[in-house]
mmCIF file of the N, C-alpha and C atoms, coordinates in Angstrom:
data_MODEL
# 
_entry.id   MODEL 
# 
loop_
_atom_site.group_PDB 
_atom_site.id 
_atom_site.type_symbol 
_atom_site.label_atom_id 
_atom_site.label_alt_id 
_atom_site.label_comp_id 
_atom_site.label_asym_id 
_atom_site.label_entity_id 
_atom_site.label_seq_id 
_atom_site.pdbx_PDB_ins_code 
_atom_site.Cartn_x 
_atom_site.Cartn_y 
_atom_site.Cartn_z 
_atom_site.occupancy 
_atom_site.B_iso_or_equiv 
_atom_site.pdbx_formal_charge 
_atom_site.auth_seq_id 
_atom_site.auth_comp_id 
_atom_site.auth_asym_id 
_atom_site.auth_atom_id 
_atom_site.pdbx_PDB_model_num 
ATOM 1   N N  . MET A 1 1  ? 53.411 217.374 85.621  1.00 0.00 ? 1  MET A N  1 
ATOM 2   C CA . MET A 1 1  ? 53.671 215.853 85.903  1.00 0.00 ? 1  MET A CA 1 
ATOM 3   C C  . MET A 1 1  ? 53.649 215.580 87.100  1.00 0.00 ? 1  MET A C  1 
ATOM 4   N N  . GLU A 1 2  ? 54.701 216.396 88.002  1.00 0.00 ? 2  GLU A N  1 
ATOM 5   C CA . GLU A 1 2  ? 54.837 216.092 89.452  1.00 0.00 ? 2  GLU A CA 1 
ATOM 6   C C  . GLU A 1 2  ? 53.541 215.915 90.218  1.00 0.00 ? 2  GLU A C  1 
ATOM 7   N N  . LYS A 1 3  ? 52.773 216.987 89.985  1.00 0.00 ? 3  LYS A N  1 
ATOM 8   C CA . LYS A 1 3  ? 51.445 217.120 90.647  1.00 0.00 ? 3  LYS A CA 1 
ATOM 9   C C  . LYS A 1 3  ? 50.619 215.856 90.366  1.00 0.00 ? 3  LYS A C  1 
ATOM 10  N N  . LYS A 1 4  ? 50.561 215.504 89.210  1.00 0.00 ? 4  LYS A N  1 
ATOM 11  C CA . LYS A 1 4  ? 49.630 214.509 88.583  1.00 0.00 ? 4  LYS A CA 1 
ATOM 12  C C  . LYS A 1 4  ? 49.993 213.207 89.533  1.00 0.00 ? 4  LYS A C  1 
ATOM 13  N N  . VAL A 1 5  ? 51.478 212.836 89.440  1.00 0.00 ? 5  VAL A N  1 
ATOM 14  C CA . VAL A 1 5  ? 51.956 211.533 90.110  1.00 0.00 ? 5  VAL A CA 1 
ATOM 15  C C  . VAL A 1 5  ? 51.794 211.741 91.763  1.00 0.00 ? 5  VAL A C  1 
ATOM 16  N N  . SER A 1 6  ? 51.794 213.063 92.297  1.00 0.00 ? 6  SER A N  1 
ATOM 17  C CA . SER A 1 6  ? 51.751 213.119 93.616  1.00 0.00 ? 6  SER A CA 1 
ATOM 18  C C  . SER A 1 6  ? 49.923 212.864 93.837  1.00 0.00 ? 6  SER A C  1 
ATOM 19  N N  . LYS A 1 7  ? 49.079 213.430 93.186  1.00 0.00 ? 7  LYS A N  1 
ATOM 20  C CA . LYS A 1 7  ? 47.930 213.229 93.463  1.00 0.00 ? 7  LYS A CA 1 
ATOM 21  C C  . LYS A 1 7  ? 47.472 211.709 93.180  1.00 0.00 ? 7  LYS A C  1 
ATOM 22  N N  . ALA A 1 8  ? 48.030 211.006 92.319  1.00 0.00 ? 8  ALA A N  1 
ATOM 23  C CA . ALA A 1 8  ? 47.758 209.516 92.043  1.00 0.00 ? 8  ALA A CA 1 
ATOM 24  C C  . ALA A 1 8  ? 48.176 208.790 93.356  1.00 0.00 ? 8  ALA A C  1 
ATOM 25  N N  . LEU A 1 9  ? 49.194 209.109 93.816  1.00 0.00 ? 9  LEU A N  1 
ATOM 26  C CA . LEU A 1 9  ? 49.941 208.439 94.885  1.00 0.00 ? 9  LEU A CA 1 
ATOM 27  C C  . LEU A 1 9  ? 49.391 208.858 96.254  1.00 0.00 ? 9  LEU A C  1 
ATOM 28  N N  . ASN A 1 10 ? 48.683 209.813 96.427  1.00 0.00 ? 10 ASN A N  1 
ATOM 29  C CA . ASN A 1 10 ? 48.110 210.326 97.753  1.00 0.00 ? 10 ASN A CA 1 
ATOM 30  C C  . ASN A 1 10 ? 47.450 209.227 98.605  1.00 0.00 ? 10 ASN A C  1 
ATOM 31  N N  . PRO A 1 11 ? 46.529 208.617 98.028  1.00 0.00 ? 11 PRO A N  1 
ATOM 32  C CA . PRO A 1 11 ? 45.921 207.477 98.894  1.00 0.00 ? 11 PRO A CA 1 
ATOM 33  C C  . PRO A 1 11 ? 46.688 206.553 99.507  1.00 0.00 ? 11 PRO A C  1 
ATOM 34  N N  . ARG A 1 12 ? 47.659 206.088 98.881  1.00 0.00 ? 12 ARG A N  1 
ATOM 35  C CA . ARG A 1 12 ? 48.643 205.197 99.062  1.00 0.00 ? 12 ARG A CA 1 
ATOM 36  C C  . ARG A 1 12 ? 49.684 205.668 100.144 1.00 0.00 ? 12 ARG A C  1 
ATOM 37  N N  . PHE A 1 13 ? 50.084 206.738 99.903  1.00 0.00 ? 13 PHE A N  1 
ATOM 38  C CA . PHE A 1 13 ? 51.109 207.778 100.973 1.00 0.00 ? 13 PHE A CA 1 
ATOM 39  C C  . PHE A 1 13 ? 50.157 207.711 102.262 1.00 0.00 ? 13 PHE A C  1 
ATOM 40  N N  . LYS A 1 14 ? 48.760 208.293 102.264 1.00 0.00 ? 14 LYS A N  1 
ATOM 41  C CA . LYS A 1 14 ? 47.960 208.358 103.555 1.00 0.00 ? 14 LYS A CA 1 
ATOM 42  C C  . LYS A 1 14 ? 47.918 207.137 104.197 1.00 0.00 ? 14 LYS A C  1 
ATOM 43  N N  . ALA A 1 15 ? 47.678 205.988 103.374 1.00 0.00 ? 15 ALA A N  1 
ATOM 44  C CA . ALA A 1 15 ? 47.538 204.791 104.122 1.00 0.00 ? 15 ALA A CA 1 
ATOM 45  C C  . ALA A 1 15 ? 48.925 204.098 104.905 1.00 0.00 ? 15 ALA A C  1 
ATOM 46  N N  . LEU A 1 16 ? 49.881 204.394 104.184 1.00 0.00 ? 16 LEU A N  1 
ATOM 47  C CA . LEU A 1 16 ? 51.341 204.275 104.876 1.00 0.00 ? 16 LEU A CA 1 
ATOM 48  C C  . LEU A 1 16 ? 51.478 205.115 105.911 1.00 0.00 ? 16 LEU A C  1 
ATOM 49  N N  . GLN A 1 17 ? 51.264 206.292 105.765 1.00 0.00 ? 17 GLN A N  1 
ATOM 50  C CA . GLN A 1 17 ? 51.377 207.179 106.994 1.00 0.00 ? 17 GLN A CA 1 
ATOM 51  C C  . GLN A 1 17 ? 50.548 206.572 108.352 1.00 0.00 ? 17 GLN A C  1 
ATOM 52  N N  . LYS A 1 18 ? 49.322 206.094 108.094 1.00 0.00 ? 18 LYS A N  1 
ATOM 53  C CA . LYS A 1 18 ? 48.378 205.793 109.089 1.00 0.00 ? 18 LYS A CA 1 
ATOM 54  C C  . LYS A 1 18 ? 49.246 204.485 109.727 1.00 0.00 ? 18 LYS A C  1 
ATOM 55  N N  . ARG A 1 19 ? 49.842 203.490 108.777 1.00 0.00 ? 19 ARG A N  1 
ATOM 56  C CA . ARG A 1 19 ? 50.405 202.284 109.014 1.00 0.00 ? 19 ARG A CA 1 
ATOM 57  C C  . ARG A 1 19 ? 51.475 202.673 110.237 1.00 0.00 ? 19 ARG A C  1 
ATOM 58  N N  . VAL A 1 20 ? 52.275 203.568 109.698 1.00 0.00 ? 20 VAL A N  1 
ATOM 59  C CA . VAL A 1 20 ? 53.598 203.926 110.562 1.00 0.00 ? 20 VAL A CA 1 
ATOM 60  C C  . VAL A 1 20 ? 52.974 204.557 111.843 1.00 0.00 ? 20 VAL A C  1 
ATOM 61  N N  . ASP A 1 21 ? 52.019 205.414 111.976 1.00 0.00 ? 21 ASP A N  1 
ATOM 62  C CA . ASP A 1 21 ? 51.330 206.253 113.124 1.00 0.00 ? 21 ASP A CA 1 
ATOM 63  C C  . ASP A 1 21 ? 50.916 205.276 113.967 1.00 0.00 ? 21 ASP A C  1 
ATOM 64  N N  . GLN A 1 22 ? 50.364 203.975 113.339 1.00 0.00 ? 22 GLN A N  1 
ATOM 65  C CA . GLN A 1 22 ? 49.943 203.118 114.536 1.00 0.00 ? 22 GLN A CA 1 
ATOM 66  C C  . GLN A 1 22 ? 50.797 201.917 114.948 1.00 0.00 ? 22 GLN A C  1 
ATOM 67  N N  . SER A 1 23 ? 51.975 202.057 114.377 1.00 0.00 ? 23 SER A N  1 
ATOM 68  C CA . SER A 1 23 ? 53.102 201.110 114.947 1.00 0.00 ? 23 SER A CA 1 
ATOM 69  C C  . SER A 1 23 ? 53.565 201.548 116.147 1.00 0.00 ? 23 SER A C  1 
ATOM 70  N N  . LYS A 1 24 ? 53.832 200.413 117.120 1.00 0.00 ? 24 LYS A N  1 
ATOM 71  C CA . LYS A 1 24 ? 54.303 200.685 118.558 1.00 0.00 ? 24 LYS A CA 1 
ATOM 72  C C  . LYS A 1 24 ? 55.617 201.226 118.395 1.00 0.00 ? 24 LYS A C  1 
ATOM 73  N N  . VAL A 1 25 ? 56.502 201.034 117.246 1.00 0.00 ? 25 VAL A N  1 
ATOM 74  C CA . VAL A 1 25 ? 57.900 201.451 117.469 1.00 0.00 ? 25 VAL A CA 1 
ATOM 75  C C  . VAL A 1 25 ? 58.208 202.086 115.959 1.00 0.00 ? 25 VAL A C  1 
ATOM 76  N N  . ALA A 1 26 ? 58.622 203.192 115.608 1.00 0.00 ? 26 ALA A N  1 
ATOM 77  C CA . ALA A 1 26 ? 59.165 203.524 114.367 1.00 0.00 ? 26 ALA A CA 1 
ATOM 78  C C  . ALA A 1 26 ? 60.430 204.262 114.796 1.00 0.00 ? 26 ALA A C  1 
ATOM 79  N N  . TYR A 1 27 ? 61.267 204.205 113.929 1.00 0.00 ? 27 TYR A N  1 
ATOM 80  C CA . TYR A 1 27 ? 62.784 204.836 114.056 1.00 0.00 ? 27 TYR A CA 1 
ATOM 81  C C  . TYR A 1 27 ? 62.577 206.178 113.202 1.00 0.00 ? 27 TYR A C  1 
ATOM 82  N N  . VAL A 1 28 ? 62.828 207.123 113.546 1.00 0.00 ? 28 VAL A N  1 
ATOM 83  C CA . VAL A 1 28 ? 62.822 208.579 112.895 1.00 0.00 ? 28 VAL A CA 1 
ATOM 84  C C  . VAL A 1 28 ? 64.062 209.239 112.838 1.00 0.00 ? 28 VAL A C  1 
ATOM 85  N N  . ASP A 1 29 ? 64.190 209.582 111.691 1.00 0.00 ? 29 ASP A N  1 
ATOM 86  C CA . ASP A 1 29 ? 65.703 210.519 111.454 1.00 0.00 ? 29 ASP A CA 1 
ATOM 87  C C  . ASP A 1 29 ? 65.421 211.394 110.657 1.00 0.00 ? 29 ASP A C  1 
ATOM 88  N N  . GLU A 1 30 ? 66.317 212.407 110.231 1.00 0.00 ? 30 GLU A N  1 
ATOM 89  C CA . GLU A 1 30 ? 66.260 213.545 109.225 1.00 0.00 ? 30 GLU A CA 1 
ATOM 90  C C  . GLU A 1 30 ? 67.588 213.631 108.683 1.00 0.00 ? 30 GLU A C  1 
ATOM 91  N N  . THR A 1 31 ? 67.700 213.947 107.591 1.00 0.00 ? 31 THR A N  1 
ATOM 92  C CA . THR A 1 31 ? 69.076 214.281 106.622 1.00 0.00 ? 31 THR A CA 1 
ATOM 93  C C  . THR A 1 31 ? 68.815 215.343 106.154 1.00 0.00 ? 31 THR A C  1 
ATOM 94  N N  . SER A 1 32 ? 69.818 216.549 106.293 1.00 0.00 ? 32 SER A N  1 
ATOM 95  C CA . SER A 1 32 ? 69.599 217.736 105.456 1.00 0.00 ? 32 SER A CA 1 
ATOM 96  C C  . SER A 1 32 ? 70.224 217.668 104.067 1.00 0.00 ? 32 SER A C  1 
ATOM 97  N N  . PHE A 1 33 ? 69.777 218.470 103.226 1.00 0.00 ? 33 PHE A N  1 
ATOM 98  C CA . PHE A 1 33 ? 70.286 218.631 102.002 1.00 0.00 ? 33 PHE A CA 1 
ATOM 99  C C  . PHE A 1 33 ? 70.021 220.055 101.253 1.00 0.00 ? 33 PHE A C  1 
ATOM 100 N N  . ARG A 1 34 ? 70.673 220.576 100.214 1.00 0.00 ? 34 ARG A N  1 
ATOM 101 C CA . ARG A 1 34 ? 70.194 221.791 99.740  1.00 0.00 ? 34 ARG A CA 1 
ATOM 102 C C  . ARG A 1 34 ? 69.534 221.380 98.316  1.00 0.00 ? 34 ARG A C  1 
ATOM 103 N N  . ARG A 1 35 ? 68.369 222.335 98.399  1.00 0.00 ? 35 ARG A N  1 
ATOM 104 C CA . ARG A 1 35 ? 67.560 222.269 97.030  1.00 0.00 ? 35 ARG A CA 1 
ATOM 105 C C  . ARG A 1 35 ? 67.541 223.761 96.605  1.00 0.00 ? 35 ARG A C  1 
ATOM 106 N N  . GLU A 1 36 ? 68.390 223.770 95.422  1.00 0.00 ? 36 GLU A N  1 
ATOM 107 C CA . GLU A 1 36 ? 68.664 225.038 94.864  1.00 0.00 ? 36 GLU A CA 1 
ATOM 108 C C  . GLU A 1 36 ? 69.523 225.871 96.054  1.00 0.00 ? 36 GLU A C  1 
ATOM 109 N N  . VAL A 1 37 ? 68.628 226.925 96.622  1.00 0.00 ? 37 VAL A N  1 
ATOM 110 C CA . VAL A 1 37 ? 69.398 227.693 97.523  1.00 0.00 ? 37 VAL A CA 1 
ATOM 111 C C  . VAL A 1 37 ? 68.882 227.399 98.965  1.00 0.00 ? 37 VAL A C  1 
ATOM 112 N N  . GLN A 1 38 ? 67.899 226.614 99.154  1.00 0.00 ? 38 GLN A N  1 
ATOM 113 C CA . GLN A 1 38 ? 67.190 226.434 100.373 1.00 0.00 ? 38 GLN A CA 1 
ATOM 114 C C  . GLN A 1 38 ? 67.554 225.106 100.815 1.00 0.00 ? 38 GLN A C  1 
ATOM 115 N N  . ASN A 1 39 ? 67.781 224.882 102.267 1.00 0.00 ? 39 ASN A N  1 
ATOM 116 C CA . ASN A 1 39 ? 68.200 223.861 103.054 1.00 0.00 ? 39 ASN A CA 1 
ATOM 117 C C  . ASN A 1 39 ? 66.636 223.093 103.215 1.00 0.00 ? 39 ASN A C  1 
ATOM 118 N N  . CYS A 1 40 ? 66.689 221.707 102.923 1.00 0.00 ? 40 CYS A N  1 
ATOM 119 C CA . CYS A 1 40 ? 65.766 221.204 103.106 1.00 0.00 ? 40 CYS A CA 1 
ATOM 120 C C  . CYS A 1 40 ? 66.031 219.627 104.026 1.00 0.00 ? 40 CYS A C  1 
ATOM 121 N N  . TYR A 1 41 ? 65.129 218.793 104.355 1.00 0.00 ? 41 TYR A N  1 
ATOM 122 C CA . TYR A 1 41 ? 65.339 217.629 105.102 1.00 0.00 ? 41 TYR A CA 1 
ATOM 123 C C  . TYR A 1 41 ? 64.453 216.568 104.694 1.00 0.00 ? 41 TYR A C  1 
ATOM 124 N N  . ILE A 1 42 ? 65.143 215.400 104.398 1.00 0.00 ? 42 ILE A N  1 
ATOM 125 C CA . ILE A 1 42 ? 64.461 214.003 104.270 1.00 0.00 ? 42 ILE A CA 1 
ATOM 126 C C  . ILE A 1 42 ? 64.228 213.475 105.295 1.00 0.00 ? 42 ILE A C  1 
ATOM 127 N N  . TRP A 1 43 ? 62.977 213.412 105.774 1.00 0.00 ? 43 TRP A N  1 
ATOM 128 C CA . TRP A 1 43 ? 62.519 212.671 106.942 1.00 0.00 ? 43 TRP A CA 1 
ATOM 129 C C  . TRP A 1 43 ? 62.188 211.391 106.797 1.00 0.00 ? 43 TRP A C  1 
ATOM 130 N N  . THR A 1 44 ? 62.651 210.370 107.591 1.00 0.00 ? 44 THR A N  1 
ATOM 131 C CA . THR A 1 44 ? 62.283 208.874 107.465 1.00 0.00 ? 44 THR A CA 1 
ATOM 132 C C  . THR A 1 44 ? 61.663 208.284 108.692 1.00 0.00 ? 44 THR A C  1 
ATOM 133 N N  . ALA A 1 45 ? 60.717 207.409 108.545 1.00 0.00 ? 45 ALA A N  1 
ATOM 134 C CA . ALA A 1 45 ? 60.047 206.806 109.748 1.00 0.00 ? 45 ALA A CA 1 
ATOM 135 C C  . ALA A 1 45 ? 60.201 205.220 109.296 1.00 0.00 ? 45 ALA A C  1 
ATOM 136 N N  . THR A 1 46 ? 60.710 204.585 110.179 1.00 0.00 ? 46 THR A N  1 
ATOM 137 C CA . THR A 1 46 ? 61.007 203.140 109.583 1.00 0.00 ? 46 THR A CA 1 
ATOM 138 C C  . THR A 1 46 ? 60.446 202.360 110.660 1.00 0.00 ? 46 THR A C  1 
ATOM 139 N N  . THR A 1 47 ? 59.407 201.235 110.202 1.00 0.00 ? 47 THR A N  1 
ATOM 140 C CA . THR A 1 47 ? 58.959 200.204 111.100 1.00 0.00 ? 47 THR A CA 1 
ATOM 141 C C  . THR A 1 47 ? 59.484 198.898 110.633 1.00 0.00 ? 47 THR A C  1 
ATOM 142 N N  . ASP A 1 48 ? 58.974 197.998 111.502 1.00 0.00 ? 48 ASP A N  1 
ATOM 143 C CA . ASP A 1 48 ? 59.394 196.496 111.039 1.00 0.00 ? 48 ASP A CA 1 
ATOM 144 C C  . ASP A 1 48 ? 59.039 196.137 109.589 1.00 0.00 ? 48 ASP A C  1 
ATOM 145 N N  . GLN A 1 49 ? 57.837 196.840 108.918 1.00 0.00 ? 49 GLN A N  1 
ATOM 146 C CA . GLN A 1 49 ? 57.446 196.630 107.980 1.00 0.00 ? 49 GLN A CA 1 
ATOM 147 C C  . GLN A 1 49 ? 57.380 197.584 106.866 1.00 0.00 ? 49 GLN A C  1 
ATOM 148 N N  . ASN A 1 50 ? 57.421 198.825 107.217 1.00 0.00 ? 50 ASN A N  1 
ATOM 149 C CA . ASN A 1 50 ? 57.254 200.129 106.313 1.00 0.00 ? 50 ASN A CA 1 
ATOM 150 C C  . ASN A 1 50 ? 58.489 201.181 106.672 1.00 0.00 ? 50 ASN A C  1 
ATOM 151 N N  . THR A 1 51 ? 58.592 201.802 105.532 1.00 0.00 ? 51 THR A N  1 
ATOM 152 C CA . THR A 1 51 ? 59.457 202.935 105.549 1.00 0.00 ? 51 THR A CA 1 
ATOM 153 C C  . THR A 1 51 ? 58.729 204.386 104.727 1.00 0.00 ? 51 THR A C  1 
ATOM 154 N N  . LEU A 1 52 ? 58.736 205.478 105.560 1.00 0.00 ? 52 LEU A N  1 
ATOM 155 C CA . LEU A 1 52 ? 57.900 206.612 105.103 1.00 0.00 ? 52 LEU A CA 1 
ATOM 156 C C  . LEU A 1 52 ? 58.991 207.807 104.878 1.00 0.00 ? 52 LEU A C  1 
ATOM 157 N N  . LEU A 1 53 ? 59.073 208.403 103.630 1.00 0.00 ? 53 LEU A N  1 
ATOM 158 C CA . LEU A 1 53 ? 59.989 209.453 103.421 1.00 0.00 ? 53 LEU A CA 1 
ATOM 159 C C  . LEU A 1 53 ? 59.271 210.637 103.018 1.00 0.00 ? 53 LEU A C  1 
ATOM 160 N N  . ARG A 1 54 ? 59.579 211.588 103.620 1.00 0.00 ? 54 ARG A N  1 
ATOM 161 C CA . ARG A 1 54 ? 59.056 212.915 103.233 1.00 0.00 ? 54 ARG A CA 1 
ATOM 162 C C  . ARG A 1 54 ? 59.883 214.120 103.334 1.00 0.00 ? 54 ARG A C  1 
ATOM 163 N N  . ILE A 1 55 ? 60.138 215.110 102.216 1.00 0.00 ? 55 ILE A N  1 
ATOM 164 C CA . ILE A 1 55 ? 60.998 216.018 102.063 1.00 0.00 ? 55 ILE A CA 1 
ATOM 165 C C  . ILE A 1 55 ? 60.110 217.290 102.663 1.00 0.00 ? 55 ILE A C  1 
ATOM 166 N N  . LEU A 1 56 ? 60.634 217.935 103.810 1.00 0.00 ? 56 LEU A N  1 
ATOM 167 C CA . LEU A 1 56 ? 60.359 218.938 104.520 1.00 0.00 ? 56 LEU A CA 1 
ATOM 168 C C  . LEU A 1 56 ? 61.086 220.179 104.553 1.00 0.00 ? 56 LEU A C  1 
ATOM 169 N N  . LYS A 1 57 ? 60.908 221.338 104.725 1.00 0.00 ? 57 LYS A N  1 
ATOM 170 C CA . LYS A 1 57 ? 61.625 222.465 104.765 1.00 0.00 ? 57 LYS A CA 1 
ATOM 171 C C  . LYS A 1 57 ? 62.132 222.865 106.063 1.00 0.00 ? 57 LYS A C  1 
ATOM 172 N N  . ALA A 1 58 ? 61.877 222.098 107.188 1.00 0.00 ? 58 ALA A N  1 
ATOM 173 C CA . ALA A 1 58 ? 62.220 222.236 108.408 1.00 0.00 ? 58 ALA A CA 1 
ATOM 174 C C  . ALA A 1 58 ? 62.517 220.869 109.293 1.00 0.00 ? 58 ALA A C  1 
ATOM 175 N N  . ARG A 1 59 ? 63.418 220.932 110.576 1.00 0.00 ? 59 ARG A N  1 
ATOM 176 C CA . ARG A 1 59 ? 63.788 219.972 111.187 1.00 0.00 ? 59 ARG A CA 1 
ATOM 177 C C  . ARG A 1 59 ? 63.116 219.904 112.777 1.00 0.00 ? 59 ARG A C  1 
ATOM 178 N N  . GLY A 1 60 ? 62.347 220.573 113.065 1.00 0.00 ? 60 GLY A N  1 
ATOM 179 C CA . GLY A 1 60 ? 61.829 220.913 114.301 1.00 0.00 ? 60 GLY A CA 1 
ATOM 180 C C  . GLY A 1 60 ? 60.682 219.857 114.573 1.00 0.00 ? 60 GLY A C  1 
ATOM 181 N N  . LEU A 1 61 ? 60.081 220.033 115.802 1.00 0.00 ? 61 LEU A N  1 
ATOM 182 C CA . LEU A 1 61 ? 59.010 219.238 116.390 1.00 0.00 ? 61 LEU A CA 1 
ATOM 183 C C  . LEU A 1 61 ? 57.821 219.229 115.365 1.00 0.00 ? 61 LEU A C  1 
ATOM 184 N N  . HIS A 1 62 ? 57.540 220.534 114.895 1.00 0.00 ? 62 HIS A N  1 
ATOM 185 C CA . HIS A 1 62 ? 56.630 220.538 113.828 1.00 0.00 ? 62 HIS A CA 1 
ATOM 186 C C  . HIS A 1 62 ? 56.566 219.503 112.775 1.00 0.00 ? 62 HIS A C  1 
ATOM 187 N N  . SER A 1 63 ? 57.813 219.412 112.255 1.00 0.00 ? 63 SER A N  1 
ATOM 188 C CA . SER A 1 63 ? 58.079 218.525 111.141 1.00 0.00 ? 63 SER A CA 1 
ATOM 189 C C  . SER A 1 63 ? 57.943 216.971 111.508 1.00 0.00 ? 63 SER A C  1 
ATOM 190 N N  . LEU A 1 64 ? 58.507 216.840 112.809 1.00 0.00 ? 64 LEU A N  1 
ATOM 191 C CA . LEU A 1 64 ? 58.448 215.226 113.370 1.00 0.00 ? 64 LEU A CA 1 
ATOM 192 C C  . LEU A 1 64 ? 57.128 214.952 113.234 1.00 0.00 ? 64 LEU A C  1 
ATOM 193 N N  . ASN A 1 65 ? 56.150 215.828 113.933 1.00 0.00 ? 65 ASN A N  1 
ATOM 194 C CA . ASN A 1 65 ? 54.673 215.545 113.959 1.00 0.00 ? 65 ASN A CA 1 
ATOM 195 C C  . ASN A 1 65 ? 53.902 215.320 112.697 1.00 0.00 ? 65 ASN A C  1 
ATOM 196 N N  . LYS A 1 66 ? 54.667 215.833 111.612 1.00 0.00 ? 66 LYS A N  1 
ATOM 197 C CA . LYS A 1 66 ? 54.208 215.491 110.220 1.00 0.00 ? 66 LYS A CA 1 
ATOM 198 C C  . LYS A 1 66 ? 54.554 214.217 109.888 1.00 0.00 ? 66 LYS A C  1 
ATOM 199 N N  . ILE A 1 67 ? 55.692 213.633 110.140 1.00 0.00 ? 67 ILE A N  1 
ATOM 200 C CA . ILE A 1 67 ? 56.272 212.450 109.786 1.00 0.00 ? 67 ILE A CA 1 
ATOM 201 C C  . ILE A 1 67 ? 55.714 211.175 110.812 1.00 0.00 ? 67 ILE A C  1 
ATOM 202 N N  . ARG A 1 68 ? 55.589 211.722 111.957 1.00 0.00 ? 68 ARG A N  1 
ATOM 203 C CA . ARG A 1 68 ? 54.903 210.463 112.752 1.00 0.00 ? 68 ARG A CA 1 
ATOM 204 C C  . ARG A 1 68 ? 54.132 211.368 114.080 1.00 0.00 ? 68 ARG A C  1 
ATOM 205 N N  . ALA A 1 69 ? 52.877 211.406 113.818 1.00 0.00 ? 69 ALA A N  1 
ATOM 206 C CA . ALA A 1 69 ? 52.350 212.446 114.726 1.00 0.00 ? 69 ALA A CA 1 
ATOM 207 C C  . ALA A 1 69 ? 51.610 211.306 115.943 1.00 0.00 ? 69 ALA A C  1 
ATOM 208 N N  . ARG A 1 70 ? 52.522 211.417 116.950 1.00 0.00 ? 70 ARG A N  1 
ATOM 209 C CA . ARG A 1 70 ? 52.043 210.509 118.136 1.00 0.00 ? 70 ARG A CA 1 
ATOM 210 C C  . ARG A 1 70 ? 52.186 211.520 119.269 1.00 0.00 ? 70 ARG A C  1 
ATOM 211 N N  . SER A 1 71 ? 51.302 211.648 120.151 1.00 0.00 ? 71 SER A N  1 
ATOM 212 C CA . SER A 1 71 ? 51.355 212.573 121.219 1.00 0.00 ? 71 SER A CA 1 
ATOM 213 C C  . SER A 1 71 ? 52.679 212.325 122.058 1.00 0.00 ? 71 SER A C  1 
ATOM 214 N N  . HIS A 1 72 ? 53.160 210.986 122.343 1.00 0.00 ? 72 HIS A N  1 
ATOM 215 C CA . HIS A 1 72 ? 54.066 210.638 123.349 1.00 0.00 ? 72 HIS A CA 1 
ATOM 216 C C  . HIS A 1 72 ? 55.382 211.055 122.648 1.00 0.00 ? 72 HIS A C  1 
ATOM 217 N N  . LEU A 1 73 ? 55.569 211.404 121.464 1.00 0.00 ? 73 LEU A N  1 
ATOM 218 C CA . LEU A 1 73 ? 56.851 211.661 120.782 1.00 0.00 ? 73 LEU A CA 1 
ATOM 219 C C  . LEU A 1 73 ? 56.956 213.270 120.912 1.00 0.00 ? 73 LEU A C  1 
ATOM 220 N N  . ARG A 1 74 ? 55.910 214.225 121.130 1.00 0.00 ? 74 ARG A N  1 
ATOM 221 C CA . ARG A 1 74 ? 56.205 215.571 121.046 1.00 0.00 ? 74 ARG A CA 1 
ATOM 222 C C  . ARG A 1 74 ? 57.285 216.023 122.024 1.00 0.00 ? 74 ARG A C  1 
ATOM 223 N N  . ASN A 1 75 ? 57.660 215.333 123.059 1.00 0.00 ? 75 ASN A N  1 
ATOM 224 C CA . ASN A 1 75 ? 58.612 215.921 123.701 1.00 0.00 ? 75 ASN A CA 1 
ATOM 225 C C  . ASN A 1 75 ? 59.885 214.849 123.667 1.00 0.00 ? 75 ASN A C  1 
ATOM 226 N N  . TYR A 1 76 ? 60.133 214.284 122.503 1.00 0.00 ? 76 TYR A N  1 
ATOM 227 C CA . TYR A 1 76 ? 61.048 213.394 122.561 1.00 0.00 ? 76 TYR A CA 1 
ATOM 228 C C  . TYR A 1 76 ? 62.374 213.739 122.927 1.00 0.00 ? 76 TYR A C  1 
ATOM 229 N N  . ARG A 1 77 ? 62.743 214.857 122.645 1.00 0.00 ? 77 ARG A N  1 
ATOM 230 C CA . ARG A 1 77 ? 64.447 215.359 123.026 1.00 0.00 ? 77 ARG A CA 1 
ATOM 231 C C  . ARG A 1 77 ? 64.420 215.466 124.545 1.00 0.00 ? 77 ARG A C  1 
ATOM 232 N N  . TYR A 1 78 ? 63.460 215.596 125.393 1.00 0.00 ? 78 TYR A N  1 
ATOM 233 C CA . TYR A 1 78 ? 63.437 215.674 126.698 1.00 0.00 ? 78 TYR A CA 1 
ATOM 234 C C  . TYR A 1 78 ? 63.242 214.667 127.332 1.00 0.00 ? 78 TYR A C  1 
ATOM 235 N N  . ARG A 1 79 ? 62.769 213.578 126.958 1.00 0.00 ? 79 ARG A N  1 
ATOM 236 C CA . ARG A 1 79 ? 62.767 212.327 127.629 1.00 0.00 ? 79 ARG A CA 1 
ATOM 237 C C  . ARG A 1 79 ? 63.643 211.274 127.598 1.00 0.00 ? 79 ARG A C  1 
ATOM 238 N N  . GLN A 1 80 ? 64.062 210.713 128.321 1.00 0.00 ? 80 GLN A N  1 
ATOM 239 C CA . GLN A 1 80 ? 65.210 209.695 128.414 1.00 0.00 ? 80 GLN A CA 1 
ATOM 240 C C  . GLN A 1 80 ? 64.486 208.295 127.827 1.00 0.00 ? 80 GLN A C  1 
ATOM 241 N N  . MET A 1 81 ? 65.055 207.700 127.050 1.00 0.00 ? 81 MET A N  1 
ATOM 242 C CA . MET A 1 81 ? 64.578 206.398 126.324 1.00 0.00 ? 81 MET A CA 1 
ATOM 243 C C  . MET A 1 81 ? 64.594 205.410 127.391 1.00 0.00 ? 81 MET A C  1 
ATOM 244 N N  . PRO A 1 82 ? 63.712 204.377 127.698 1.00 0.00 ? 82 PRO A N  1 
ATOM 245 C CA . PRO A 1 82 ? 63.712 203.362 128.544 1.00 0.00 ? 82 PRO A CA 1 
ATOM 246 C C  . PRO A 1 82 ? 64.766 202.414 128.118 1.00 0.00 ? 82 PRO A C  1 
ATOM 247 N N  . SER A 1 83 ? 65.436 201.757 129.141 1.00 0.00 ? 83 SER A N  1 
ATOM 248 C CA . SER A 1 83 ? 66.555 200.733 128.893 1.00 0.00 ? 83 SER A CA 1 
ATOM 249 C C  . SER A 1 83 ? 65.664 199.458 128.489 1.00 0.00 ? 83 SER A C  1 
ATOM 250 N N  . LEU A 1 84 ? 66.504 198.492 127.730 1.00 0.00 ? 84 LEU A N  1 
ATOM 251 C CA . LEU A 1 84 ? 65.898 197.477 127.340 1.00 0.00 ? 84 LEU A CA 1 
ATOM 252 C C  . LEU A 1 84 ? 66.346 196.390 128.276 1.00 0.00 ? 84 LEU A C  1 
# 
């Protein structure tokens, strides 16, 4: 059942991910939880109009690039955010 629902929702998920990727600003965060005996992370990317959620098994840059694949974010931990 889960695979059938995932397959049906995949085109909408891809469209949503494209809108998040094209947004100028997205707030990204991850929250850990345990699923059976393994740590997992709920990643969120929120724009002014959309919120994308993904459950991933890691919290590193590889996972960040899956939730918001933008080249200027690849080194996000090492750059200081500009002041407003």
